[in-house]
Structures are given as C-alpha cells and as structure tokens.
N, C-alpha and C positions, 0 to 999 in steps of 0.2 A: 351156720349166721346165726345164734345165741351166745357158742362159746366166742364169739367176738366180739357182739357189742359186749359182754360179760363182760373180756379180758381192758379191751381199749377203758372200760367206766373202772377199773380197779387202778389200771396205771391213772389216767384221770385224779380218783381219792387220793393213790400214794405219794401223786406229784403236789395233791392240793395240801394236803397232811408235811409234807416235806416243806414248807415254803411258809404254809406256820408254823413251823416248830422255829427256823432257821435260826434264831435269834430273839432271844425279851430279852424287853425293856431295850431297845436299842436308840444310839445315846447321839441327840441329834444334836446334843451341848456337851460342847464339855467345863464344866462351872464358871457356868454362864452366856459360854460363850459359839453361837452357833452356828454350828457349821455349815456352811452355804451364803452366811452374813452377811453384812457389809467390816469390812476390817474397821471401821471405824468402831467396832462394840466396845473392840478391846481395845484403844485406845483412848477410847475417852475414860473408859470403866479401869486402866491400869498402869504405873507408874514402866512402862519397857523400853530395853533397848534392843539393837540390833545384834541375830549371833552371826547370821551369814546369810549368803544368797547363792543365790541356787550359780552351782559352775556350770547345768548345764545351758549350751546356746537357745534351746531352744523351749528353758525358761526362765533366762537373767532378768523374766522379775518378776518372776518368786523371788520371797523374801523371807527368812525364824524369825521371831521377836518371844524374846524369856520377857514373862510379866516378874518384875520385879516383886510383888509383893506373891511368887503361887506361896500355895502351899502347897509344902511336895514331902505329900507322903498320897497312897492312897488302900483305902482300909489298911491292915495296922504294918501294911510294909513304908519302906521309904525310899521318899522317888529321888535323883543325884538332881533331877530342873527340869523342868517346859520349856517348851516349841512350842507356838503355835506358825506357818507357814498361808503366806497369806499371795495369793493368784488374781488376779484378775483382779486387783480393788473386792477379796472376799476369803471367806474364812476356809483355807479346803482343810484341812487338815493338825493335830495335835500332837505332839514327841514326844510320851513321857520315857523317859534315861530311867534305868534306877541300875544299881552292884545286882552283877548277878553270879559275884563272888561269894558268898555270901548266901548258901539254898535254906539258910530262914527266910530272909525279905524273899530270893526271890519265890519263896512256896507260897511267901504272904502278902507278891503283889497276883501270882497268880493265884493265890484266894479269895484277891478283892474283885477281880476279876468274871471269873468264876461265879461267884453270889450274883454277883452287877447282871454278867452275859448270857447267866446260864454255860452250860457244857458247849466248848466250842466246838463249829462244824468238821473240823479240817484238821487234822495231826500231820508237819512233816518233822520229822525225824533226822541228823546226820547227811543236811542238806549239800550240798559241793560250799556254795558258804555261808550258812549257820548248823548252829549244830539241837536249835527250835524252834521250829513257827509249831502255834498254834493262828488261825483265823477265826475269824463270828464272820461271817454274812451277814446284814443287811440287803433292804434294799436304798437307800441311804446311806448307810455309813462299817465301812468294814472295817472290823478293828486286828490290829496283832501283833498273836507276841510273838516277839523272839530275841533269840542267845544269841550271840556270836561263839561264833571257832574262838576267840577272844574272849569273850562271858560278860565284853560288855554286850548292855540289855538296854530294847525299849516295849512300848507300845505304842503303833501308831494309830490315831483312827484318825480313815481316809476320810470322805465323801466322794458320797462316788460321784456322782454327776458332776462335777469338780476333778475330777482327777481322766473322767471319760473324756473332756472337753483336754487338759491337757495331753491327753493320747493323739485324742484327734489334731489336734497342733504340731506333736512331734511326726505322727504320720507323715501331715502336710510335709515336713520343712521334709525327711527323707528323701517324699517323695520329690519334690524339688528336687534335690540334690543327685538325682540318683542320672539326670542328663539327657532322661527320658524325657522325645517333646512325637510329636504328630507333625509334624516337617521330615 
C-alpha cells in the first residue's frame, strides 16, 4: 500500500512540475494587443488594412488584418509581416511572417523566441506539411514556430480559449453536415 501511495505522490509532483515549467513568460498580448480582447484595441491603436478573410466556411467571420505601423523585427531578426486574426469580434491570433531562406535570420528569430518563452515544449521535424515545428504551450496562449518545406515561415501566437470555440463550431458544423438524424 505504501508503494502505491508513494508512486501516486511522485506522479502528482512530476505532473505539477511539468505544468509549471511549460512556458516561461506566457504572452497574453503581442505589442499591446491582448489575445481574447476586443478587436477595437487593434482598430483604435493602429491604422490597419484587411489582408484576408478565411476561406473555411465555418470561419467566414475570420478576418486577418495588418497594422501599417507595425515594427517588423523580433529581437535581432527581421519580420516580413505581422497579421492579427479577428474572430467573433476578438483578437484570437497574431501571425508573424519571416524569411527562413536566410539561416541567420531564422536563427535570430528563434533565439528571440527562446529568450522570451524558454525552450519549446515540443519539436516536430520532417513533418509531412512542415520542415520544422516548435511549440510552446501555455494555458492561455500556444506559440508555434513553423518553417515550411518551401522555407515560408511563421510564428503563430494563438489564444487557446478562442481556438477551442473555433474548433467547437467546426465540429458542430461537421456533425450537422453528416446527415445523421434522430428520425
């Protein structure tokens, strides 16, 4: 009996320790734009242009904006563009596009990420869709550093509660499409 309780205690301690160190300095905002906050904070503080609207029918309301006055650096690395995603009238994602053709630039951007958020929680290499994916997971925000096979690169800062809402709507729409019925 003593062994089972000791093992249970060890599992609880390790689980708690892993959750506490998941991501240092979780980003609740990016450059003053709070994730999950109202879209008005973007419109009121920046001159913006719409750059895209989601092509996925469940997310017809999803719109990406670019702030024209955005600083295009992250640490010592250079960014190409920064987009903010608005869904359900709130900020749910920031996408930082950068050039991965230059090893020097992608390394500088990665170093800025590691300096800010610590070592990533997960590494995916040679994924079918991507060359490299690094993930930092926090309870509120998930950060993804992605380099595609075409060397296109992006950092996604995703507001988890909003993403759960999007996922639930997708599932709801897919279940509605399946033709299943109680009749």
